[in-house]
Backbone bond lengths (Angstrom), bond angles and torsions (degrees), N, CA, C in turn:
res aa  C-N    CA-C-N  psi(-1)  N-CA   C-N-CA  omega(-1)  CA-C   N-CA-C  phi
1 X - - - 1.461 - - 1.532 109.14 -
2 X 1.320 116.06 140.39 1.448 121.50 -175.82 1.529 110.72 -99.19
3 X 1.350 114.85 158.62 1.455 120.47 -177.29 1.521 112.73 -69.17
4 X 1.323 117.44 -23.90 1.461 120.22 -175.78 1.525 112.66 -89.99
5 X 1.322 118.61 0.71 1.455 120.70 -178.45 1.527 110.75 -76.38
6 X 1.355 114.62 164.95 1.468 120.13 -174.41 1.520 112.12 -65.34
7 X 1.325 117.55 -34.07 1.462 120.08 -179.01 1.524 111.34 -64.35
8 X 1.327 116.82 -35.42 1.456 119.58 177.31 1.520 111.02 -68.26
9 X 1.336 117.44 -37.29 1.466 120.56 177.45 1.519 111.08 -64.74
10 X 1.327 117.49 -39.91 1.458 120.79 178.55 1.529 110.76 -66.19
11 X 1.310 117.26 -32.49 1.463 120.82 -178.99 1.527 112.07 -77.44
12 X 1.316 117.79 -35.90 1.462 121.21 -170.58 1.523 114.07 -105.27
13 X 1.328 119.08 -13.51 1.464 121.46 -175.61 1.535 110.36 -121.87
14 X 1.332 115.36 -168.96 1.471 123.95 176.43 1.538 111.68 59.80
15 X 1.334 117.50 44.45 1.460 119.71 -176.50 1.520 112.50 -70.32
16 X 1.309 118.34 -32.01 1.469 120.31 177.43 1.524 110.90 -64.10
17 X 1.330 115.96 -43.46 1.461 120.15 178.33 1.525 110.98 -66.34
18 X 1.331 116.74 -38.11 1.467 120.03 178.21 1.524 111.40 -65.72
19 X 1.326 116.70 -36.69 1.464 119.66 178.21 1.524 110.85 -65.45
20 X 1.323 116.99 -40.63 1.464 120.21 176.88 1.524 110.91 -64.08
21 X 1.320 116.95 -39.19 1.461 120.33 176.81 1.526 111.31 -63.94
22 X 1.326 116.89 -38.54 1.464 120.67 178.82 1.522 111.16 -64.75
23 X 1.324 116.62 -45.88 1.468 120.07 178.83 1.524 110.69 -63.53
24 X 1.323 117.03 -41.63 1.467 120.47 179.10 1.522 111.27 -63.35
25 X 1.328 116.73 -40.49 1.464 120.07 178.88 1.523 111.39 -66.10
26 X 1.326 117.08 -37.98 1.464 120.40 178.36 1.523 111.33 -65.60
27 X 1.327 116.89 -40.72 1.470 120.27 178.24 1.520 110.54 -69.00
28 X 1.329 117.12 -41.49 1.465 120.67 -178.56 1.519 112.16 -66.18
29 X 1.331 117.78 -25.67 1.468 119.99 -178.85 1.522 112.40 -64.56
30 X 1.339 117.92 -23.88 1.463 120.62 178.78 1.529 112.26 -74.05
31 X 1.319 117.62 -15.48 1.461 121.58 -177.93 1.527 112.49 -106.78
32 X 1.318 117.34 5.51 1.460 120.59 178.54 1.524 109.21 -76.89
33 X 1.327 119.38 132.68 1.473 121.16 178.44 1.525 111.89 -59.44
34 X 1.327 114.90 151.36 1.459 120.85 -176.52 1.532 111.98 -61.19
35 X 1.333 117.15 -32.23 1.458 120.52 -179.04 1.523 111.29 -61.27
36 X 1.334 117.26 -44.23 1.458 120.57 -179.09 1.529 111.38 -69.53
37 X 1.324 116.41 -32.01 1.463 119.30 176.25 1.517 110.28 -65.90
38 X 1.340 116.72 -39.55 1.456 120.44 177.73 1.531 111.31 -64.97
39 X 1.342 116.04 -39.54 1.469 119.52 177.86 1.526 110.44 -63.25
40 X 1.337 115.91 -44.02 1.466 118.85 177.54 1.525 111.00 -63.97
41 X 1.331 117.06 -34.84 1.456 120.17 178.34 1.514 112.41 -62.07
42 X 1.332 116.48 -40.71 1.465 119.52 177.80 1.528 110.99 -66.36
43 X 1.347 116.14 -38.98 1.466 119.39 176.80 1.527 110.39 -66.69
44 X 1.342 115.59 -38.65 1.463 119.86 -179.10 1.517 111.82 -64.76
45 X 1.326 117.28 -30.98 1.464 119.66 176.95 1.530 110.75 -60.30
46 X 1.327 115.56 -45.65 1.466 120.10 179.65 1.525 110.33 -67.30
47 X 1.334 115.94 -44.83 1.460 119.56 179.61 1.516 112.67 -62.64
48 X 1.333 116.74 -37.41 1.465 120.21 178.17 1.519 111.38 -65.79
49 X 1.336 116.39 -37.12 1.459 119.45 176.75 1.516 111.95 -64.95
50 X 1.339 116.30 -39.77 1.471 119.70 176.84 1.524 110.53 -64.55
51 X 1.334 115.68 -40.45 1.466 119.08 -179.85 1.524 111.71 -64.88
52 X 1.331 117.61 -33.06 1.462 119.87 176.97 1.525 110.89 -60.41
53 X 1.338 116.30 -39.80 1.457 119.35 176.67 1.519 112.17 -65.18
54 X 1.340 116.72 -44.35 1.460 120.22 176.96 1.519 111.18 -63.29
55 X 1.327 116.00 -39.17 1.457 120.45 179.54 1.530 111.12 -64.06
56 X 1.314 116.19 -38.69 1.459 120.04 179.10 1.525 110.90 -64.34
57 X 1.338 116.86 -41.69 1.465 120.51 177.66 1.524 110.61 -63.55
58 X 1.332 116.26 -40.54 1.459 120.08 178.79 1.519 111.48 -64.24
59 X 1.329 116.73 -41.07 1.466 120.26 178.76 1.527 110.53 -64.97
60 X 1.333 116.90 -39.49 1.468 120.36 178.51 1.531 110.49 -62.28
61 X 1.335 117.17 -42.08 1.460 120.04 178.22 1.522 111.17 -63.09
62 X 1.336 116.38 -40.28 1.465 119.69 178.87 1.525 111.00 -65.97
63 X 1.328 116.77 -41.68 1.464 120.74 178.78 1.521 110.42 -63.18
64 X 1.332 116.99 -41.21 1.464 120.68 178.90 1.519 111.38 -62.70
65 X 1.332 115.92 -42.77 1.466 119.48 178.64 1.519 111.07 -63.83
66 X 1.326 117.03 -45.04 1.462 120.36 -178.30 1.527 110.80 -66.58
67 X 1.320 116.89 -38.41 1.460 120.68 178.85 1.529 110.97 -65.25
68 X 1.324 117.47 -41.72 1.467 120.55 178.03 1.528 111.74 -66.72
69 X 1.318 115.83 -31.74 1.467 119.57 -179.83 1.525 111.75 -67.50
70 X 1.337 116.31 -34.68 1.462 120.79 -178.17 1.520 112.39 -102.62
71 X 1.326 117.55 20.99 1.464 119.89 176.95 1.527 110.02 -63.77
72 X 1.329 118.37 133.49 1.467 119.92 -177.77 1.519 113.77 -66.00
73 X 1.329 118.65 -19.14 1.461 120.44 -179.77 1.525 112.19 -70.72
74 X 1.333 114.82 -27.89 1.459 118.66 -176.23 1.518 112.99 -109.48
75 X 1.306 117.85 -2.19 1.448 120.99 -175.64 1.525 109.86 -124.12
76 X 1.285 116.23 175.18 1.454 121.66 -179.22 1.512 110.97 -83.01
77 X 1.349 115.98 178.99 1.458 120.68 178.56 1.521 111.09 -64.25
78 X 1.321 116.85 -33.19 1.453 120.32 178.17 1.525 110.90 -63.39
79 X 1.332 117.33 -39.86 1.455 120.90 177.84 1.517 110.83 -65.38
80 X 1.327 116.88 -39.88 1.458 120.25 178.06 1.520 110.92 -63.42
81 X 1.319 116.76 -40.36 1.464 120.32 177.88 1.522 110.62 -64.66
82 X 1.319 116.08 -39.91 1.458 119.11 178.35 1.521 111.02 -62.82
83 X 1.321 117.49 -42.73 1.459 120.51 177.86 1.506 112.45 -62.17
84 X 1.341 117.08 -38.52 1.463 120.63 178.43 1.520 111.29 -66.59
85 X 1.326 116.12 -41.94 1.470 119.90 178.80 1.520 110.79 -64.40
86 X 1.328 116.85 -43.40 1.456 120.12 179.89 1.524 111.28 -64.98
87 X 1.322 117.11 -35.66 1.468 120.03 176.72 1.519 110.74 -61.62
88 X 1.331 116.59 -44.27 1.461 120.76 178.69 1.520 111.19 -63.66
89 X 1.330 116.48 -40.42 1.467 120.17 -179.62 1.523 110.97 -62.77
90 X 1.321 117.45 -45.94 1.465 120.61 -178.08 1.526 111.71 -67.80
91 X 1.320 117.43 -39.48 1.467 119.30 179.20 1.526 111.59 -69.94
92 X 1.324 117.51 -40.26 1.467 120.21 176.90 1.523 110.28 -63.78
93 X 1.337 116.53 -41.45 1.458 119.75 176.75 1.517 112.41 -62.86
94 X 1.329 117.06 -37.94 1.467 120.62 178.59 1.519 111.17 -65.45
95 X 1.337 116.51 -43.79 1.466 120.02 179.14 1.525 110.86 -64.22
96 X 1.322 116.84 -41.82 1.472 120.00 177.34 1.522 110.88 -62.23
97 X 1.334 116.81 -39.09 1.460 119.70 177.70 1.515 112.30 -63.94
98 X 1.320 117.31 -39.66 1.464 120.85 177.40 1.523 110.58 -63.01
99 X 1.331 116.77 -44.35 1.471 120.73 179.85 1.525 110.76 -62.45
100 X 1.328 116.97 -42.31 1.467 120.87 179.84 1.524 110.76 -63.86
101 X 1.333 117.56 -40.92 1.462 120.22 179.65 1.521 111.47 -65.91
102 X 1.320 117.37 -40.95 1.464 119.65 176.79 1.528 111.17 -64.23
103 X 1.315 117.28 -33.48 1.469 120.88 -176.91 1.527 111.88 -75.33
104 X 1.329 116.99 -43.03 1.463 120.34 -172.97 1.527 113.62 -92.63
105 X 1.331 117.99 -27.58 1.457 119.67 -170.91 1.521 113.89 -116.63
106 X 1.319 117.66 9.65 1.465 121.79 173.40 1.523 106.87 -128.71
107 X 1.326 114.46 76.87 1.463 119.31 -177.46 1.522 111.91 -71.76
108 X 1.318 117.21 -29.07 1.463 121.32 -179.94 1.524 108.49 -154.75
109 X 1.320 115.33 176.11 1.468 120.19 178.63 1.526 112.00 -70.08
110 X 1.338 117.19 -10.82 1.463 120.39 178.17 1.527 112.17 -72.58
111 X 1.328 117.32 -16.83 1.465 121.14 179.51 1.529 109.17 -83.45
112 X 1.322 115.33 62.81 1.468 120.15 -173.34 1.523 111.91 -66.40
113 X 1.336 117.34 -37.31 1.462 119.73 -177.38 1.527 110.99 -66.69
114 X 1.326 116.65 -43.24 1.459 119.87 177.74 1.524 111.40 -64.27
115 X 1.329 115.98 -41.66 1.467 119.83 178.25 1.524 110.52 -61.13
116 X 1.335 116.34 -39.63 1.466 120.37 -179.07 1.522 111.24 -63.99
117 X 1.338 117.13 -48.66 1.459 119.73 -176.27 1.527 111.76 -69.28
118 X 1.318 117.57 -39.34 1.463 119.28 178.97 1.522 110.47 -67.30
119 X 1.336 116.44 -42.33 1.467 119.88 178.79 1.525 111.04 -65.82
120 X 1.338 117.03 -36.77 1.466 120.22 176.31 1.525 110.50 -63.81
121 X 1.330 116.67 -38.16 1.461 120.44 176.55 1.522 111.24 -63.03
122 X 1.328 116.62 -41.82 1.468 120.43 177.09 1.528 110.67 -61.39
123 X 1.322 116.44 -42.09 1.464 120.63 179.03 1.524 111.29 -62.73
124 X 1.324 116.61 -42.03 1.467 120.37 178.25 1.524 111.05 -63.35
125 X 1.323 116.68 -39.29 1.460 120.24 178.77 1.532 111.16 -62.30
126 X 1.327 115.95 -42.74 1.467 119.79 179.97 1.525 110.81 -66.04
127 X 1.333 116.36 -42.83 1.464 120.32 -179.97 1.524 110.75 -62.52
128 X 1.335 117.66 -43.98 1.459 120.34 -179.99 1.523 111.51 -64.54
129 X 1.323 117.42 -39.45 1.459 120.06 179.93 1.524 111.14 -66.38
130 X 1.339 116.83 -42.50 1.464 120.33 179.51 1.527 110.74 -65.48
131 X 1.329 116.75 -41.79 1.464 119.90 -179.99 1.523 111.47 -66.23
132 X 1.327 117.53 -37.48 1.465 119.63 179.97 1.520 112.20 -68.34
133 X 1.341 117.47 -24.62 1.465 121.27 178.63 1.522 112.66 -85.94
134 X 1.333 117.41 -9.28 1.465 120.26 -178.80 1.527 109.85 -71.39
135 X 1.303 115.84 143.70 1.467 120.73 -175.71 1.524 113.08 -68.82
136 X 1.317 117.74 -27.20 1.456 120.89 -178.11 1.524 113.24 -83.63
137 X 1.307 117.10 -9.95 1.465 121.43 179.94 1.520 108.47 -97.61
138 X 1.316 116.01 119.05 1.459 120.54 -179.46 1.523 109.18 -83.91
139 X 1.305 115.11 75.40 1.453 120.74 -178.31 1.524 108.34 -144.29
140 X 1.318 116.49 -173.85 1.453 121.65 179.03 1.515 108.94 -144.23
141 X 1.329 115.11 170.69 1.458 119.87 179.43 1.520 111.92 -67.59
142 X 1.338 117.25 -25.91 1.454 118.73 -178.41 1.524 111.45 -68.27
143 X 1.324 117.26 -42.12 1.464 119.58 179.63 1.520 111.27 -64.28
144 X 1.339 116.84 -43.80 1.466 119.07 178.16 1.520 111.32 -69.81
145 X 1.343 117.60 -30.98 1.461 120.15 177.76 1.517 112.34 -67.02
146 X 1.332 116.47 -42.33 1.469 119.86 177.36 1.519 110.40 -64.06
147 X 1.326 116.12 -43.53 1.459 119.88 179.30 1.520 110.89 -65.06
148 X 1.333 117.54 -36.54 1.461 120.87 177.83 1.523 111.12 -63.42
149 X 1.324 116.64 -42.76 1.464 120.05 178.59 1.521 111.23 -63.29
150 X 1.324 116.48 -39.14 1.463 119.90 179.94 1.525 111.27 -67.84
151 X 1.329 117.42 -39.66 1.465 120.54 178.62 1.523 110.70 -66.42
152 X 1.330 117.15 -40.02 1.469 120.39 176.57 1.521 110.26 -61.92
153 X 1.332 116.66 -40.23 1.467 120.05 178.27 1.523 111.50 -64.32
154 X 1.328 117.57 -40.65 1.464 120.37 178.10 1.525 111.09 -64.78
155 X 1.330 116.85 -41.85 1.467 120.40 178.46 1.517 110.54 -62.99
156 X 1.319 116.16 -43.21 1.465 120.09 -179.94 1.524 111.19 -65.23
157 X 1.334 117.10 -41.47 1.463 120.44 178.71 1.519 111.22 -62.14
158 X 1.332 116.80 -32.97 1.465 120.40 -178.68 1.526 111.83 -74.05
159 X 1.333 117.33 -48.30 1.467 119.17 -174.45 1.522 112.27 -76.70
160 X 1.326 118.17 -23.86 1.461 119.10 179.27 1.522 112.28 -79.10
161 X 1.335 117.46 -7.87 1.461 120.54 177.91 1.517 112.44 -82.92
162 X 1.333 117.14 1.25 1.455 119.92 175.64 1.523 110.06 -64.34
163 X 1.328 117.90 150.71 1.468 120.05 177.56 1.521 111.49 -56.35
164 X 1.321 116.19 145.50 1.461 121.18 -175.48 1.519 113.13 -68.32
165 X 1.354 117.94 -19.75 1.459 119.66 -177.56 1.526 112.68 -84.06
166 X 1.324 118.02 -5.72 1.455 119.49 179.84 1.524 110.30 -74.61
167 X 1.322 115.72 150.70 1.461 121.18 -178.41 1.523 112.18 -69.80
168 X 1.326 116.82 -23.54 1.462 120.17 -176.99 1.521 112.94 -83.68
169 X 1.316 117.86 -7.84 1.460 121.36 -178.71 1.516 108.78 -114.49
170 X 1.318 116.04 72.19 1.458 120.23 -176.89 1.516 112.31 -74.09
171 X 1.324 117.25 -19.94 1.459 120.29 -175.19 1.520 112.68 -70.93
172 X 1.340 118.22 -30.46 1.467 121.45 -176.18 1.518 112.90 -106.53
173 X 1.315 118.01 12.37 1.453 119.21 179.84 1.520 112.21 -70.42
174 X 1.340 117.48 -22.47 1.458 119.34 178.17 1.513 112.26 -75.83
175 X 1.355 118.20 -16.10 1.461 121.54 174.64 1.510 114.28 78.76
176 X 1.328 118.95 8.04 1.447 122.02 -178.37 1.525 110.09 -103.33
177 X 1.319 114.95 146.04 1.455 121.00 177.14 1.516 108.77 -92.29
178 X 1.314 118.16 119.00 1.448 121.68 -177.49 1.515 110.18 -101.27
179 X 1.317 114.95 -178.05 1.461 120.14 -176.56 1.519 111.75 -67.97
180 X 1.332 117.70 -25.33 1.460 120.29 178.70 1.525 110.26 -67.10
181 X 1.332 116.56 -38.73 1.459 120.13 177.58 1.522 111.23 -63.65
182 X 1.333 115.89 -43.08 1.461 120.09 178.15 1.521 110.69 -64.00
183 X 1.331 116.46 -41.98 1.461 120.35 179.63 1.523 111.64 -63.68
184 X 1.325 116.53 -42.98 1.465 119.78 179.01 1.517 111.36 -63.97
185 X 1.338 116.77 -35.90 1.455 120.10 178.44 1.525 110.65 -66.68
186 X 1.338 117.17 -40.36 1.463 120.45 178.33 1.528 111.22 -66.46
187 X 1.334 116.38 -39.30 1.465 119.83 177.15 1.524 110.42 -63.45
188 X 1.332 115.96 -41.22 1.461 119.73 179.15 1.524 111.10 -63.80
189 X 1.332 117.28 -40.73 1.461 120.45 178.35 1.528 110.38 -62.32
190 X 1.347 116.07 -45.46 1.459 119.61 178.59 1.515 112.50 -60.47
191 X 1.335 116.58 -42.24 1.465 120.23 179.43 1.520 111.08 -66.35
192 X 1.336 116.84 -38.90 1.461 120.42 179.60 1.523 110.85 -65.20
193 X 1.333 116.40 -46.47 1.465 119.79 -179.04 1.523 110.71 -62.69
194 X 1.341 116.75 -45.65 1.461 120.48 -179.73 1.522 111.27 -62.77
195 X 1.334 116.27 -45.86 1.460 119.81 -177.99 1.520 111.37 -67.73
196 X 1.322 116.81 -38.07 1.461 120.14 -177.80 1.519 111.44 -65.64
197 X 1.324 116.40 -48.89 1.459 119.37 -178.09 1.524 111.84 -70.10
198 X 1.335 117.17 -47.61 1.463 119.61 -176.48 1.522 111.75 -67.27
199 X 1.338 117.35 -41.75 1.461 120.42 -179.79 1.520 111.37 -72.43
200 X 1.330 116.89 -40.20 1.457 119.85 -179.53 1.513 112.95 -65.24
201 X 1.334 116.29 -34.53 1.461 119.98 -179.45 1.523 111.20 -81.86
202 X 1.339 116.61 -40.20 1.465 120.70 -176.61 1.523 109.59 -92.87
203 X 1.312 116.75 66.72 1.463 120.69 -178.87 1.518 112.37 -74.11
204 X 1.343 118.34 -15.97 1.459 120.58 -179.15 1.525 112.09 -67.33
205 X 1.354 117.00 -20.25 1.466 119.80 179.58 1.519 111.72 -68.52
206 X 1.338 117.27 -18.49 1.456 121.48 -176.56 1.522 112.22 -109.72
207 X 1.320 117.57 10.32 1.457 120.94 179.26 1.521 109.57 -96.20
208 X 1.334 115.98 146.10 1.453 121.89 -178.49 1.529 112.54 -97.08
209 X 1.310 116.47 0.39 1.461 119.27 178.23 1.525 109.05 -141.03
210 X 1.295 115.84 155.07 1.450 121.10 179.88 1.521 109.53 -91.20
211 X 1.327 115.02 126.87 1.454 119.49 178.43 1.530 109.79 -78.26
212 X 1.298 113.94 170.03 1.454 119.41 177.96 1.526 110.17 -69.97
213 X 1.304 115.40 163.37 1.462 120.54 -178.91 1.529 109.87 -60.33
214 X 1.322 115.33 136.48 1.454 120.16 -177.93 1.518 110.47 -84.77
215 X 1.318 113.73 146.95 1.448 120.01 176.33 1.523 109.68 -91.39
216 X 1.322 115.97 174.01 1.460 120.16 -175.38 1.524 112.33 -66.56
217 X 1.335 117.62 -31.96 1.456 120.12 -177.26 1.525 112.91 -95.09
218 X 1.336 118.44 10.96 1.464 121.14 175.51 1.523 109.78 -78.08
219 X 1.324 115.80 153.73 1.463 119.79 178.29 1.527 109.25 -68.98
220 X 1.343 117.83 146.44 1.468 119.81 -175.48 1.519 113.94 -73.70
221 X 1.339 118.29 -20.61 1.463 120.88 -178.92 1.519 108.93 -155.97
222 X 1.332 115.53 169.89 1.458 121.01 -177.84 1.523 109.96 -80.37
223 X 1.324 117.24 119.43 1.455 120.71 -179.57 1.526 111.72 -66.99
224 X 1.327 116.30 -38.87 1.458 119.21 179.98 1.518 112.07 -62.51
225 X 1.327 116.83 -45.59 1.464 120.49 178.63 1.521 110.83 -66.44
226 X 1.324 117.14 -35.90 1.461 121.76 178.50 1.525 110.79 -60.21
227 X 1.325 117.64 -48.33 1.464 121.02 -179.36 1.523 111.45 -71.40
228 X 1.325 117.51 -31.02 1.465 120.15 176.16 1.526 110.76 -63.32
229 X 1.325 116.59 -44.75 1.464 120.10 179.12 1.522 110.66 -64.62
230 X 1.327 117.77 -38.89 1.461 120.57 177.57 1.526 110.86 -64.17
231 X 1.317 117.66 -38.39 1.465 120.71 177.91 1.521 110.89 -65.27
232 X 1.325 117.11 -43.15 1.465 120.50 177.71 1.523 110.90 -65.27
233 X 1.335 116.59 -37.07 1.461 119.71 176.45 1.516 112.41 -64.72
234 X 1.335 117.13 -37.01 1.462 120.42 176.41 1.523 111.14 -65.81
235 X 1.330 116.98 -37.24 1.467 120.56 176.49 1.528 111.09 -64.22
236 X 1.322 116.76 -42.88 1.461 120.37 178.93 1.523 110.89 -65.28
237 X 1.331 116.97 -39.37 1.462 121.11 178.07 1.523 110.77 -63.90
238 X 1.335 116.83 -38.65 1.464 120.28 177.11 1.521 111.38 -64.62
239 X 1.329 116.97 -38.89 1.463 120.34 178.01 1.524 111.47 -65.86
240 X 1.335 117.43 -32.97 1.459 120.06 176.85 1.521 111.06 -66.11
241 X 1.319 116.83 -36.89 1.456 120.62 -178.78 1.523 111.75 -64.54
242 X 1.321 117.31 -37.96 1.467 120.64 -176.55 1.521 112.11 -103.83
243 X 1.352 117.12 9.05 1.468 122.43 179.13 1.527 111.69 56.11
244 X 1.324 117.20 35.56 1.467 124.00 176.32 1.526 112.47 62.98
245 X 1.325 118.28 15.76 1.467 121.97 -176.31 1.519 108.31 -109.64
246 X 1.326 117.27 92.34 1.461 121.21 -176.45 1.513 112.16 -71.22
247 X 1.328 118.14 -40.67 1.459 121.06 -176.47 1.520 110.86 -66.13
248 X 1.336 117.23 -43.67 1.458 120.25 179.34 1.515 110.88 -64.70
249 X 1.349 116.11 -38.48 1.455 119.89 179.72 1.513 111.39 -66.19
250 X 1.341 116.60 -38.60 1.463 119.94 -179.85 1.523 110.97 -66.19
251 X 1.359 116.51 -43.52 1.459 119.19 178.74 1.512 111.17 -64.99
252 X 1.352 115.50 -36.82 1.448 119.26 179.85 1.517 111.23 -66.77
253 X 1.345 116.77 -40.48 1.457 120.32 178.21 1.515 111.00 -66.24
254 X 1.354 117.04 -39.60 1.449 119.50 178.27 1.517 110.77 -62.94
255 X 1.340 117.37 -40.20 1.457 120.68 178.93 1.513 110.85 -63.45
256 X 1.322 116.56 -41.50 1.457 119.56 178.86 1.521 111.02 -64.26
257 X 1.337 117.04 -40.04 1.464 119.29 179.73 1.518 110.83 -64.50
258 X 1.364 116.68 -42.95 1.454 119.07 177.70 1.522 110.71 -63.16
259 X 1.331 118.09 -38.06 1.459 120.71 179.21 1.518 110.89 -64.35
260 X 1.340 115.99 -40.87 1.464 119.35 178.17 1.518 110.82 -65.10
261 X 1.351 117.06 -43.13 1.462 120.45 179.79 1.521 111.03 -62.19
262 X 1.338 116.55 -43.77 1.461 119.74 179.76 1.519 110.35 -63.87
263 X 1.349 116.83 -40.79 1.457 120.13 179.52 1.518 111.74 -64.66
264 X 1.341 117.43 -41.26 1.459 120.64 178.89 1.523 111.09 -66.05
265 X 1.352 117.23 -44.09 1.459 120.72 179.16 1.523 111.01 -62.20
266 X 1.328 116.35 -40.94 1.453 119.60 179.87 1.516 110.81 -64.98
267 X 1.345 116.25 -41.49 1.455 120.61 179.81 1.526 110.81 -65.13
268 X 1.342 116.95 -40.12 1.461 120.50 179.10 1.518 110.48 -67.78
269 X 1.346 116.53 -35.71 1.454 119.53 178.22 1.510 112.13 -65.94
270 X 1.333 117.01 -38.88 1.455 120.17 178.60 1.516 111.13 -67.57
271 X 1.348 116.87 -36.68 1.459 119.74 178.44 1.516 111.62 -67.38
272 X 1.346 116.56 -36.04 1.460 119.23 -178.31 1.521 111.45 -70.05
273 X 1.357 116.54 -28.07 1.458 119.32 178.10 1.518 111.18 -72.95
């Protein structure tokens, strides 16, 4: 596809019209029946799972690039020291995250599922560290440390989405949002933005065949794949907002609608008097 074709113009231009379409879609979403929202929620669950896989590949590519940038063979002693310090920081952070998860989300031996996932995360961390130290693996502790921190974050994001009334989720029983929740949300946003842009643009990483050499006027990336990744990222972002709990979100929305209706009726009744 060439840069001067109509599809490229639709992708890169007409921002005023696109903004109006975005506002119209946001307003129209308030009038969509609950049934269709539930159907989209089920589809979004699958799409969010696919995006997690794409996001993981994107994070691995970023870790590989950063690790190669700080390789001691190509950098000075100061760069090597920085890589060593960063490796220690990521591994210490991963261990602290494991300890926090065991403390807050394993209230008793009855929390078998949480124990399984946290212990599996610990096993993965050990395997990655051992593999990175092997002589045949061209890697370093920094790359495995970054990946370990990301895996711990994914495990924590999964187990903390349990309902607050469960015995295994003692951290959210108080019902208050703390700074850790805000921090995790910001980290998730950063990971989503990075994965969406890098994966959407670098579509060649997911192709099984090599295309022909590109000419100067060819498009730099696949527009269809770019928008597909953005759609999957939006689904994952929606799942983060409702903590992957569609039924609770639907009941909560219904309660809010009834509260609004009762408030409007009461206000109209007072005006009529």
